[in-house]
N, C-alpha and C positions, 0 to 999 in steps of 0.2 A: 546406516546411514539415512538424513534428511539434507533436500536440495532446498535452492531459493535462485531463482533468476527471473529477470525483470525483461519482460518480451516487448514492453512501453513502459515509460514512466513521464509523465508531462502533463503541464495545462491541456495540453490537446487530445491525449487518450493515454490510456493505463488497464494494461494488462498483464498478470505477476504470476509465474509458476511456483507452483509448492510440489512437491513431492518423494516419493523414497522409489525402491526398485519398483516396486510390483504396482503403486497407486500414485494418479497424477487429479490436479487441481487447479482449478484457475480462482486468483480471485483479482472479480470486477473482468468486463470486456470492453472497454471502452474503444475500439479500435475496429476497424474493420475486418469481418470474418476471413477474408484471404490474409490479412497482416496477422489474426492469429493464429492461423494454420500454419503461414511461413515459417513463425517461430517457434512452433513447434515444434514442425518438421526440422528446425534448426539443432531441436534438442532431443531427434528421432523418438518423438511421440506422437500418434496420431491423434487428432482432434476425438477420434471416437472413443478414444482410451480413457476423457478424461471424464472419475469419477463425479464432478462438481462443479459446481461455480457459484466462489463465496462473493455477494456483491456487498461493497463496503455502504453505498447508499447509490440514490437515484438518478445523480447527477450524469449529463450526456458523457461527461466524460471517461464517465464509470460504467457505461450500460451501454455504448452504440451501436457493437458488436454483438450485443447479447439476444435478442429477435434471431436474427442472422442463423448463430451456430447452436441456439435452443432449436431450432425450428428444423434443421437440418440436422440435429444430431441427438435431441429430444436429452437434452445433457440435466440433469438434476439443478433448483438452483437457489442455494439458501439465501437466507435474507431475514432480516426483521420481518416484521410485520408493515411497519412505516416505509420502510423502503420497496417492501412489494406494492403495498399501495400507490405509493411513487411512479414505481415501473408499468402498472397498469394503466396508471394516468398517463403516461406517456406517449404521444403520438410517436414520436421519434424512432422507436423499436419498433413498432406494428407488432400486430399480434403474437401473445405466447400464447400456450397450452398452460391453464392454469393449476393442472396435474402434476406440470414439473415443479413448483414451489415448493421448500421444505421450509418451513417459519419457524425460527430459532428465536432464541430468547436472550437478549445482553444478561451478560455478567454467568453463563450458562456454557455446561463443558457438553458436544457431541463429537459422537466419531462418523467422519470417512475410509473407509477400510481401517487400514491401521495406523491411522494419523488420528491424534486428539485435538477436537480443534475448539478454543476457546474465542467467542466473542466478547469486544471488550468494548462499553460506548465510550464516546470522541463528543469534543464539541466542536460542530462544523452545524455550518446553516443549511440541513437536508432534514428530512422528517423523524430518521431514527438512524442516525449514522454507526456505524462502529469499527476496529481495526482487527486483526485477527492473529491470535496466538498460535501455536502448532507444535504441537508434542508428538516424538516417534521415538523409546526407548529412554535414553536420561538424554537427546537432544529437543532443544528448544530453539525456534524461531519465529517472528513475529512480519506482520508488515503496515506498519504506523502513520496516515498520510490523511491529509484533510483533515487536520484540528488545527485550529484556531489558540487553544491554551492547554495546559496539562497539568492535572493537580497528583497527589500523595497515591492517590487510589491508584491512576494508570500506571506508575509510577511503579505499584508495588506487585503490581500484577504483570509486571515486566522484566521483572528481575532474572536473574542467573538464565537470560537468552546464551545460544550459543553466534546466532545472526541473527540482523535486520536489517530491512529495510525501511528508511526512514524518511520524511517527508523534510524535504529543505524549502520551499517554497519562493524564499525573494528574498533579493538587497531591500533591506528598508527605503535607502538611498536612493537606489533605482528607480524603486516605488513613487517613491511619493514623487519624484521632480519627472517620473512619467508618463507617458499620454492618458492614461487610464483617468476616465473620471472621477471626482473627487467620490463621491458616494460610491465605487469601488473598492477605491482606494479604502476606504476606513472599513468596508467588509471585508477586503482580505486581512488589515490591520487589527481587526480586531476580534475577538475571543470564539466565535466562531467563523473564521478565515479560516487562515493557514499558516503555520508555523517559517517565520522567516529563517534566514541563514546560522543568528547567532541563538535563536530560541531552539532551534534543532540543535547546537552543540552543548549548548546547555543542560538541552536535556538529555541529551546523549550521556552526559558527565553523569550524571544519575542511575545509570543501569548499567556501566561498566564494573567489571567484576575481573577477577586473573583469569578467565578461563574464558575471556568474551573473544570470539574469534575477529567477527567483520562487521562493518555495518557499510551499506547501499543507498545514497543519498539518491531520492525520488524526488520524483511530483513537482520537478526545478517546474518554472515560469519559463515563457520561451518570452515575453518580454522585459520581464521583473529580476533575469538573473544571470549568470554565467558559470560554466559546470568549474571552471579554475576559482571561481569569487567562491562557488557553496563551498568547493575543496579545503580552499585556504581558514574560508571562517569559520568553518567547523570544526578544524585543526586548532586554530586558534584559540577558540571557547575553552575545548577539551582540556588545553593546556594550562590554562588558566583556573579551570576550574578547582573546587574546594575538593581536590583528593588526591590520591596518589598517581594516577592514571597520566599519562602525557600520550600527546598523539602519532607517535613511532610506535605506542605500544601494540599497535593492533594498523592490519588493512581500513583506509575509508575511502571505496570505491565511489565514483558518482554513474547512475546507473542512465542509460543513452535513451534520448525522447522516443525514439519513433524506431528501435531497431533492436535484437538481440545484444542484453548485457552478458558480462561473464558470469558463470554457473558458480552459483556459492555451494558448497560440500562443505556439510559437519558429521 
């Protein structure tokens, strides 16, 4: 069995749990150390049992609590070279023992215990960002956030998933009429920004198959999205897509911004 659970997911902080009965991994640590510990406790897991923290990229909402938990527990940190450089240059996380870093390369497999991990390069305004695909036996899940666009290569790498945490960051109209400065709006809407609700639903349509179980929408903007809006927009895009699947064919969930979401087991 492979599990996926959002401890926190949103523009203000991200931390995702992936694990098996005997193996526990975090994707990102962008919330406080205390919130990470509380979230893991809610899953009956101790932070000291975490086998590794996989970082997608060096933005603060993905590494804010990394310094605290790495210093407290000596957890291995997996990231690309570009991301590691970004972390080491960040004054916000404090000093991290460089021996804890495990450099990974995009488009390569590596193993943490009984979980095979594949790092997938994505399009975002960070040094060397990646998404992650996880395999255990014949089960596969992925965590895919912080990307402004997608291509055939990424679609191909995410085929035959059982479950997926996928970014649905913003509603385009809310963003366009909102309070953000013009430059920031353009950054979010660009190819190195974030997926809108519409693009998230379109992307999901490329990944559906007969045994697909669940998608959890994540990384929602606090200012430019609503849970109900993300949910309904993605459902609409799936149902209107050029494929045989409809939104009612599988559960669509929305990750909570700053609390533990429903545990997904495949």
